[in-house]
N, C-alpha and C positions, 0 to 999 in steps of 0.2 A: 654494823661493821663486819661482824663475823659472816653474816649472810652474803655480803659483797665478796668477801674473801673466798667463801665456798663456791660462789658462782664463778669467780675467776679461775679457781682450781679446776672446776668441772669443765669449763670451756677450754682451758689449756689442755686438759687430759684428752678430751674428745678431738681437738685439733691435732694434737701430737699423734694420736692413734690413726687418724685419717691420713696424715702425712706418712706414717710408717707403713700403712697399707697401700699407699699410692692410689688412693681413691678419694672422690668427693663424697659428701654425705648422701647426695642424691643417687650416685652410682652404687654405693653400698646398700642403700634401701632398695633400689631397683633389682639388684642381683640377689640379695640375701634377706630382704626385709620380712618382717613379721607383722601380721595385723593384730593390733592391740586396741581393744574397744573401738573397732571400726576405723582405725587410723593406722597407716603403714609407718613402722618405725624401724630403726636399726635392729639387727638381731640381738636377742637377749644376752648372748655371750659377749658381744661387742660392748653393749651397754654396761655389763658387769665389769669388763676390763676398764672402761672409762671410770667407773665408780672406784675400783681398786686403785687406779693411778691417782685419782683425785684425793682419795683417802691417804695414800702414801705421801703425796705432796703436802697435805695438811698436817699430817703427823710428823713429818721430817722437814720442817721449814728451813732448817740450816743444812746446807749440802753435806758437810762433814762435821760430825761431833768429835769432841776430843777423846771420847771413850771408844766409840765404834762407828763404823760406816754402815749405813742402813741401805741395803740393796732393794731394788724394786722386786717384788715377789715373782718367781718363775711362773706362777699361775697366770700372770698378765700375758706372757709370751704364748702360753698354751691357748688362751682364749682368743688372741688376736691373729695368730698364725694362719688360720684358715681363710682369712679375708685379705691377705697380702697379695697384691697384684704384682707379678714378677716382670711383666712386660708392659709397654705402653700401647701395644696393639689392642684394637677393639675386641671386646669379648663377643663371641658368637651367640 
């Protein structure tokens, strides 16, 4: 049960960040990818941002707590910002 929940949060985090960046996974890997054990993957800072967001979603399952509101860490913005595509024009 917990494994399914973690997979759901991980997929949701990755999809959310890709939408935020206005990129597909393939485009992200093509432009910024890193080779890891012979396979091209998303850049490590993007992967870290997805892990941070998934962890935040897991730790804060209720949107607002009666005691305090838990914000997404600023670190997430810092890690994702370089990959945000500002226009829909093709990259050169």
